[in-house]
LOBAVO-244744 format. One line per 10 residues: for each residue x, y, z of N, C-alpha, C. Coordinates in Angstrom, 3 decimals. Last residue first. Layout:
X:Y:Z:X:Y:Z:X:Y:Z ~ ...
***
This chain:
-13.417:-27.242:-16.616:-14.879:-27.829:-16.928:-15.065:-28.330:-18.235 ~ -10.967:-26.916:-14.059:-11.241:-27.184:-15.672:-12.533:-27.940:-15.617 ~ -9.597:-24.699:-11.954:-10.632:-25.433:-12.255:-10.858:-25.694:-13.689 ~ -6.219:-24.421:-11.024:-7.287:-24.073:-11.782:-8.408:-24.967:-12.114 ~ -4.910:-24.283:-7.616:-5.228:-25.150:-8.832:-6.365:-24.485:-9.747 ~ -2.334:-21.957:-7.091:-3.609:-22.366:-6.819:-3.985:-23.032:-8.017 ~ 1.007:-23.013:-6.066:-0.053:-22.454:-7.134:-1.227:-22.954:-7.002 ~ 1.781:-23.112:-2.593:1.698:-23.933:-3.823:0.776:-23.113:-4.869 ~ 3.368:-22.736:0.351:2.585:-22.345:-0.604:2.931:-23.027:-2.003 ~ 3.585:-25.500:2.792:4.278:-24.358:2.062:3.289:-24.008:0.887
0.592:-23.872:3.102:1.762:-23.924:3.864:2.368:-25.330:3.593 ~ -1.360:-21.829:0.871:-1.022:-22.965:1.635:0.276:-22.817:2.372 ~ -1.181:-20.483:-2.528:-1.851:-20.585:-1.142:-1.139:-21.624:-0.309 ~ -0.531:-18.160:-5.305:-0.002:-19.261:-4.303:-0.797:-19.278:-3.101 ~ -1.047:-17.212:-8.535:-1.570:-17.066:-7.129:-1.203:-18.236:-6.372 ~ 1.024:-15.282:-10.926:0.643:-16.585:-10.382:0.130:-16.184:-8.932 ~ 2.167:-12.959:-12.101:0.906:-13.328:-12.263:0.101:-14.523:-11.405 ~ 5.599:-14.551:-12.214:4.703:-13.506:-12.413:3.282:-13.790:-12.592 ~ 6.189:-17.352:-9.896:6.175:-16.748:-11.197:5.277:-15.353:-11.213 ~ 7.922:-17.436:-6.926:6.744:-17.458:-7.605:6.808:-16.727:-8.860
10.571:-19.414:-5.057:10.075:-18.403:-6.064:8.551:-18.521:-6.601 ~ 9.607:-20.887:-2.050:10.333:-20.791:-3.312:9.668:-19.800:-4.193 ~ 8.071:-20.542:0.337:9.420:-21.063:0.414:10.155:-21.050:-0.934 ~ 5.734:-18.727:1.725:6.280:-18.958:0.487:7.539:-19.258:0.609 ~ 2.896:-19.494:3.359:4.357:-19.551:3.720:4.926:-19.716:2.440 ~ -0.241:-17.919:3.840:0.525:-18.653:2.927:2.052:-18.400:3.400 ~ -2.132:-16.197:5.029:-1.682:-17.285:5.805:-0.631:-18.254:5.191 ~ -3.587:-15.506:1.986:-3.722:-15.291:3.443:-3.079:-16.391:4.004 ~ -1.757:-15.897:-0.940:-2.884:-15.942:-0.104:-2.671:-15.609:1.175 ~ -0.170:-13.758:-2.955:0.270:-14.530:-1.915:-1.131:-14.749:-1.070
0.144:-13.054:-6.499:-0.730:-12.946:-5.347:-0.344:-14.111:-4.447 ~ 1.884:-11.084:-8.767:1.655:-12.367:-8.196:0.816:-11.900:-6.856 ~ 2.793:-8.788:-10.262:1.402:-8.996:-10.155:1.142:-10.504:-9.473 ~ 6.063:-9.863:-10.845:5.075:-8.972:-10.880:3.620:-9.488:-10.762 ~ 7.329:-12.744:-8.680:7.162:-12.022:-10.066:6.141:-10.888:-9.924 ~ 9.425:-12.833:-5.831:7.989:-13.116:-6.248:7.924:-12.057:-7.661 ~ 12.107:-14.914:-4.543:11.706:-13.814:-5.677:10.127:-14.141:-6.013 ~ 13.695:-15.363:-1.377:12.547:-15.869:-2.330:12.125:-14.661:-3.349 ~ 15.325:-14.631:0.672:15.884:-14.838:-0.710:14.700:-15.275:-1.737 ~ 13.313:-15.737:3.334:14.609:-15.245:2.876:14.922:-15.629:1.404
9.796:-16.057:2.531:11.038:-16.698:3.418:12.155:-15.772:2.573 ~ 6.793:-14.438:3.415:7.758:-14.829:2.396:9.190:-14.999:2.941 ~ 3.694:-14.865:4.595:5.087:-15.106:5.051:5.944:-15.224:3.855 ~ 0.331:-13.748:5.563:1.392:-14.309:4.636:2.899:-13.939:5.205 ~ -1.212:-11.929:7.231:-0.341:-13.157:7.927:0.502:-13.982:6.931 ~ -3.140:-11.429:4.282:-2.753:-11.262:5.889:-2.278:-12.540:6.328 ~ -1.465:-11.543:1.228:-2.372:-11.423:2.204:-2.143:-11.516:3.665 ~ 0.210:-9.468:-0.950:0.523:-10.477:0.204:-0.598:-10.503:1.089 ~ 0.373:-8.631:-4.345:-0.276:-8.562:-3.132:-0.047:-9.600:-2.216 ~ 2.364:-6.628:-6.543:2.096:-7.983:-5.888:1.199:-7.811:-4.773
3.130:-4.537:-8.302:1.842:-4.958:-8.245:1.486:-6.179:-7.625 ~ 6.535:-5.493:-8.887:5.537:-4.512:-8.971:4.112:-5.139:-8.935 ~ 8.143:-8.255:-7.090:7.973:-7.411:-8.342:6.903:-6.367:-8.015 ~ 9.944:-8.638:-4.202:8.706:-8.659:-4.641:8.618:-7.755:-5.929 ~ 12.407:-10.390:-2.644:12.099:-9.319:-3.530:10.651:-9.667:-4.205 ~ 14.331:-10.961:0.399:13.212:-11.326:-0.438:12.962:-10.249:-1.435 ~ 16.170:-10.236:2.414:16.726:-10.335:0.935:15.551:-10.796:0.072 ~ 14.317:-11.545:5.269:15.583:-10.825:4.502:15.908:-11.178:3.142 ~ 10.718:-11.541:4.709:11.858:-11.798:5.457:13.061:-11.276:4.622 ~ 7.668:-10.062:5.152:8.670:-10.229:4.180:10.150:-10.341:4.871
4.741:-10.836:6.716:6.075:-10.804:6.958:6.788:-11.029:5.673 ~ 1.469:-9.419:7.554:2.172:-10.204:6.680:3.753:-9.831:6.870 ~ -0.294:-7.867:9.252:0.488:-9.033:9.839:1.433:-9.832:8.974 ~ -2.426:-6.796:6.475:-1.911:-6.843:8.016:-1.418:-8.353:8.458 ~ -0.598:-7.098:3.246:-1.682:-7.009:4.246:-1.189:-7.031:5.817 ~ 0.754:-5.018:0.989:1.206:-5.962:1.913:0.128:-5.948:3.035 ~ 0.649:-4.195:-2.273:-0.103:-4.225:-1.193:0.080:-5.467:-0.226 ~ 2.562:-2.353:-4.516:2.402:-3.622:-3.958:1.609:-3.435:-2.597 ~ 3.592:-0.278:-6.040:2.041:-0.432:-5.916:1.759:-2.004:-5.213 ~ 6.775:-1.407:-6.961:5.775:-0.271:-6.936:4.408:-0.884:-6.879
8.348:-4.193:-4.937:7.986:-3.239:-6.186:6.949:-2.081:-6.070 ~ 10.492:-4.279:-2.367:9.295:-4.342:-2.702:8.880:-3.519:-3.782 ~ 13.169:-6.218:-0.802:12.905:-5.215:-2.119:11.307:-5.410:-2.369 ~ 15.402:-6.497:2.035:14.068:-6.774:1.151:13.776:-5.692:0.205 ~ 17.024:-5.797:3.827:17.708:-6.031:2.551:16.323:-6.558:1.443 ~ 15.378:-6.967:6.620:16.542:-6.448:5.994:16.758:-6.852:4.545 ~ 11.621:-7.042:6.461:13.059:-7.273:7.147:14.031:-6.888:6.125 ~ 8.648:-5.746:7.026:9.660:-5.826:5.913:11.119:-5.983:6.611 ~ 5.539:-6.391:8.433:7.091:-6.381:8.759:7.706:-6.733:7.314 ~ 2.385:-5.291:9.517:3.241:-5.818:8.595:4.734:-5.713:9.032
0.655:-3.673:11.268:1.455:-4.987:11.861:2.208:-5.617:10.923 ~ -1.378:-2.519:8.719:-1.071:-2.704:10.189:-0.390:-3.988:10.535 ~ 0.324:-2.328:5.416:-0.822:-2.640:6.390:-0.441:-2.600:7.696 ~ 1.910:-0.721:3.121:2.198:-1.572:4.323:1.202:-1.481:5.327 ~ 1.749:-0.099:-0.107:0.902:-0.105:1.013:1.228:-1.286:2.098 ~ 3.652:1.929:-2.463:3.564:0.520:-1.551:2.744:0.862:-0.453 ~ 4.301:3.943:-4.174:2.868:3.523:-3.958:2.596:2.390:-3.106 ~ 7.328:3.041:-5.247:6.225:3.972:-5.409:4.940:3.327:-4.983 ~ 9.191:0.629:-3.392:8.655:1.232:-4.561:7.754:2.271:-4.458 ~ 11.494:0.389:-0.798:10.107:0.339:-1.059:9.736:1.028:-2.174
14.149:-1.649:0.467:13.709:-0.949:-0.775:12.178:-0.916:-0.977 ~ 16.022:-1.564:3.488:14.907:-2.072:2.507:14.608:-1.185:1.478 ~ 18.232:-1.093:5.224:18.387:-1.491:3.874:17.449:-2.096:3.027 ~ 16.477:-2.186:8.343:17.677:-1.407:7.493:17.700:-2.051:6.060 ~ 12.691:-2.622:8.272:14.165:-2.863:8.904:15.306:-2.090:7.765 ~ 9.861:-1.475:9.260:10.628:-1.577:7.993:12.126:-1.500:8.543 ~ 6.873:-2.582:10.968:8.369:-2.607:10.910:8.983:-2.535:9.519 ~ 3.939:-1.181:12.200:4.665:-1.715:11.075:6.081:-1.607:11.213 ~ 2.041:0.178:13.614:2.892:-0.992:14.169:3.424:-1.947:13.100 ~ 0.080:1.645:11.130:0.358:1.431:12.636:1.169:0.007:12.897
1.290:1.824:7.642:0.291:1.954:8.746:0.839:1.639:10.108 ~ 2.638:3.689:5.397:3.069:2.888:6.256:2.235:2.793:7.567 ~ 2.635:4.128:1.989:1.741:4.288:3.013:2.176:3.058:4.058 ~ 4.402:6.098:-0.565:4.470:4.962:0.415:3.561:5.173:1.575 ~ 4.735:8.223:-2.336:3.354:7.811:-2.039:3.186:6.352:-1.262 ~ 7.856:7.389:-3.741:6.825:8.284:-3.530:5.581:7.537:-3.073 ~ 9.980:5.039:-1.985:9.465:5.822:-3.148:8.331:6.631:-2.696 ~ 12.753:4.885:-0.111:11.381:4.740:0.030:10.697:5.630:-1.074 ~ 15.695:2.851:0.052:14.660:3.654:-0.791:13.357:3.632:-0.297 ~ 17.085:1.885:2.356:17.791:2.077:1.208:16.952:3.031:0.258
17.073:2.989:5.810:16.352:2.414:4.643:16.882:2.661:3.271 ~ 18.279:3.303:8.216:19.067:3.151:7.029:18.213:2.527:5.923 ~ 16.762:3.721:10.330:17.353:4.839:9.858:18.151:4.590:8.548 ~ 13.537:1.699:9.935:14.870:1.734:10.360:15.516:3.127:9.809 ~ 10.710:2.470:11.416:11.243:2.539:10.082:12.645:2.651:10.529 ~ 7.817:1.713:12.851:9.382:1.508:13.341:10.005:1.256:11.911 ~ 4.758:3.222:13.624:5.412:2.405:12.796:6.975:2.476:13.290 ~ 3.438:5.269:15.101:3.779:3.984:15.679:4.482:2.972:14.984 ~ 2.603:7.184:13.281:3.547:7.401:14.342:4.027:6.251:15.100 ~ 2.661:6.130:9.937:1.923:5.935:11.126:3.168:6.388:12.382
3.462:7.829:6.990:4.129:6.917:8.013:3.261:7.030:9.435 ~ 3.061:8.781:3.653:2.505:8.835:5.012:3.068:7.869:5.938 ~ 3.843:10.509:0.682:4.102:9.422:1.541:3.578:9.746:2.922 ~ 2.198:11.621:-2.126:2.767:11.975:-0.927:2.875:10.720:0.049 ~ 2.020:12.927:-5.391:1.861:11.605:-4.596:2.790:11.740:-3.244 ~ 0.332:15.761:-6.186:1.698:15.320:-5.752:1.538:14.022:-5.027 ~ -1.694:16.752:-8.948:-1.491:16.314:-7.783:0.027:15.690:-7.489 ~ -2.504:17.559:-11.450:-1.607:18.410:-10.992:-1.128:18.037:-9.352 ~ -3.990:15.750:-12.650:-4.577:16.919:-12.239:-3.739:17.776:-11.566 ~ -2.136:13.666:-13.318:-2.531:14.576:-14.449:-3.304:15.863:-13.988
-2.167:12.827:-10.587:-1.051:13.598:-11.237:-1.335:14.421:-12.433 ~ -4.485:11.397:-10.527:-4.294:12.588:-9.827:-3.190:13.296:-10.192 ~ -4.046:9.331:-12.360:-5.035:10.431:-12.694:-4.662:11.551:-11.797 ~ -1.819:7.957:-11.111:-1.729:8.593:-12.517:-2.838:9.653:-12.794 ~ -3.173:6.919:-8.950:-2.181:7.964:-8.760:-2.015:8.534:-9.964 ~ -5.044:5.424:-10.038:-5.660:6.582:-9.322:-4.489:7.716:-9.081 ~ -3.648:3.351:-11.009:-4.449:4.015:-11.862:-4.872:5.377:-11.211 ~ -2.536:2.340:-8.814:-1.483:2.998:-9.836:-2.415:3.736:-10.449 ~ -4.690:1.351:-7.244:-3.706:2.512:-6.544:-3.138:3.203:-7.774 ~ -5.790:-0.501:-8.852:-6.703:0.813:-8.635:-5.773:2.000:-8.280
-3.793:-2.321:-8.780:-4.167:-1.663:-10.115:-4.812:-0.517:-9.987 ~ -3.633:-3.123:-6.126:-2.516:-2.406:-6.843:-2.825:-1.733:-7.971 ~ -5.443:-2.603:-3.483:-5.667:-3.090:-4.801:-4.326:-2.448:-5.740 ~ -6.819:-0.034:-1.222:-6.139:-1.289:-1.532:-6.263:-1.588:-3.018 ~ -6.474:3.397:-0.500:-7.424:2.314:-1.001:-6.498:1.292:-1.166 ~ -5.261:5.992:-0.136:-5.945:5.193:1.051:-6.814:4.099:0.621 ~ -2.702:7.716:-1.157:-3.528:6.705:-1.527:-4.025:5.983:-0.518 ~ -2.700:11.397:-0.692:-2.298:9.833:-0.361:-3.314:9.028:-0.673 ~ -1.652:14.401:-2.476:-2.567:13.333:-2.136:-2.016:12.102:-1.598 ~ -1.152:17.961:-2.518:-0.674:16.570:-1.929:-1.836:15.724:-2.037
-1.854:20.538:-3.337:-1.855:19.433:-4.400:-1.410:18.063:-3.747 ~ -4.590:22.454:-2.275:-3.478:21.595:-1.829:-3.120:20.527:-2.819 ~ -5.969:24.487:-3.815:-5.843:24.334:-2.291:-4.666:23.603:-1.814 ~ -6.006:24.426:-6.610:-6.024:25.647:-5.860:-5.765:25.653:-4.237 ~ -5.449:21.839:-7.823:-4.941:23.158:-8.297:-4.892:24.386:-7.514 ~ -6.832:20.278:-5.992:-5.419:19.925:-6.232:-4.895:21.087:-6.828 ~ -9.437:21.377:-6.377:-8.780:21.365:-5.101:-7.213:21.037:-5.359 ~ -9.908:21.027:-8.993:-10.021:22.449:-8.484:-9.214:22.367:-7.258 ~ -10.069:18.170:-9.130:-9.099:18.929:-9.894:-8.879:20.453:-9.303 ~ -12.177:17.600:-7.480:-10.928:17.136:-7.203:-9.844:17.776:-7.756
-14.222:18.709:-8.992:-14.115:19.360:-7.553:-12.774:18.814:-7.160 ~ -14.181:16.946:-11.071:-14.042:18.318:-11.371:-13.648:18.950:-10.092 ~ -14.944:14.423:-10.008:-13.418:14.414:-10.537:-13.282:16.190:-10.723 ~ -16.604:14.643:-7.091:-16.568:14.734:-8.280:-15.125:14.947:-8.789 ~ -16.763:14.659:-4.171:-17.438:13.560:-4.621:-17.436:13.544:-6.420 ~ -14.932:14.950:-1.149:-14.999:15.537:-2.401:-15.809:14.275:-3.370 ~ -15.842:15.645:2.056:-15.828:14.662:1.134:-15.869:15.319:-0.349 ~ -14.263:16.763:5.154:-14.987:17.014:4.048:-14.718:16.051:2.877 ~ -14.481:14.881:8.216:-13.483:15.293:7.106:-14.404:15.455:5.868 ~ -16.454:14.366:10.236:-15.687:15.598:10.386:-14.691:15.808:9.085
-17.836:11.978:10.015:-18.436:13.097:10.591:-17.759:14.264:10.777 ~ -16.620:10.203:8.605:-16.385:9.944:10.116:-17.057:11.248:10.667 ~ -16.703:12.481:5.849:-16.047:10.961:6.279:-15.906:11.091:7.819 ~ -19.377:14.328:4.548:-18.105:14.147:5.420:-17.831:12.579:5.687 ~ -21.753:14.259:3.169:-20.893:15.347:2.847:-19.485:15.310:3.462 ~ -23.760:11.707:1.903:-22.794:12.235:2.967:-22.047:13.326:2.322 ~ -25.537:10.492:0.171:-25.621:12.024:0.296:-24.526:12.485:1.259 ~ -24.697:7.717:-2.099:-25.314:8.339:-0.929:-24.944:9.719:-0.868 ~ -22.451:5.462:-3.375:-23.826:5.967:-3.384:-24.138:6.634:-2.119 ~ -19.133:5.896:-4.244:-20.079:5.607:-3.194:-21.344:6.213:-3.486
-17.547:7.213:-6.287:-18.032:5.950:-6.625:-19.433:5.769:-5.766 ~ -15.669:9.201:-5.895:-16.572:9.480:-6.747:-17.507:8.250:-6.997 ~ -14.335:10.610:-3.101:-15.062:9.353:-3.533:-16.098:9.576:-4.488 ~ -11.744:11.823:-1.228:-12.063:11.699:-2.494:-12.907:10.443:-2.791 ~ -11.460:13.803:1.861:-11.499:12.612:1.133:-12.160:12.737:-0.373 ~ -9.167:16.116:3.391:-10.251:15.569:2.860:-10.190:14.445:2.034 ~ -7.230:17.540:6.038:-7.621:16.296:5.257:-8.957:16.282:4.666 ~ -6.694:19.757:7.481:-6.536:19.741:6.042:-6.832:18.639:5.367 ~ -6.867:19.089:10.146:-7.910:20.033:9.691:-7.773:20.201:7.852 ~ -4.786:17.504:10.497:-6.251:16.831:10.275:-7.234:17.796:9.808
-2.770:19.289:10.886:-2.943:18.587:9.500:-4.227:17.975:9.387 ~ -3.418:20.267:13.479:-3.464:21.243:12.363:-3.536:20.343:11.046 ~ -3.261:17.973:14.882:-4.617:18.744:14.793:-4.622:19.542:13.694 ~ -1.133:15.455:13.271:-1.370:16.625:14.345:-2.866:17.232:14.072 ~ -1.814:12.013:12.976:-1.717:13.486:12.344:-1.850:14.398:13.462 ~ -2.623:9.600:13.719:-1.149:10.105:14.089:-0.762:11.472:13.548 ~ -5.088:9.134:12.968:-4.684:9.222:14.523:-3.511:9.938:14.830 ~ -5.160:8.586:10.465:-5.299:9.788:10.863:-5.221:10.221:12.205 ~ -4.706:5.674:10.472:-3.572:6.575:10.282:-3.893:8.018:10.441 ~ -7.349:4.640:10.520:-6.402:4.793:11.718:-5.232:5.610:11.612
-8.345:4.601:8.083:-8.750:5.667:8.840:-7.811:5.752:10.015
***
């Protein structure tokens, strides 16, 4: 919701929300933004009113799925950057549908894939690569030349050190400091980060 504050009054007047899951009878979000409650209504809106959409929820799998669904309905995945974010002038690639929240840093020569979510206060330092639909939580730090595969999640205040490679769909726990490569699909926690032990019964 905080990213709405960076929009001009004209743009805020065009914002609507889609939620076909929540239970309740609300017609607006925050008392002012119209709420679309059905897939049929969303399809009509995208085809006849405005085709642009922004992904405002977390979770790489859900974000990817929703982007594909809205595209099938004629939607155009759109990037949004908070006015307080610092995005270097020499970013290597900014994929479609990237969401960059307040007080976030994106340094030079960074590569951000489609649908990446950089939460408030996150930092992506020089020459880092972040794969499609990754979710970088508040205060997380991705240091120089590190690489994240697609669908990764980095927990709040997590740190990935320089040159570390994180495989697809890996999860970095909150506050973890990743000092070595992480396999695809693995979950690591702690300082230094280690694979999460699996309970055997």
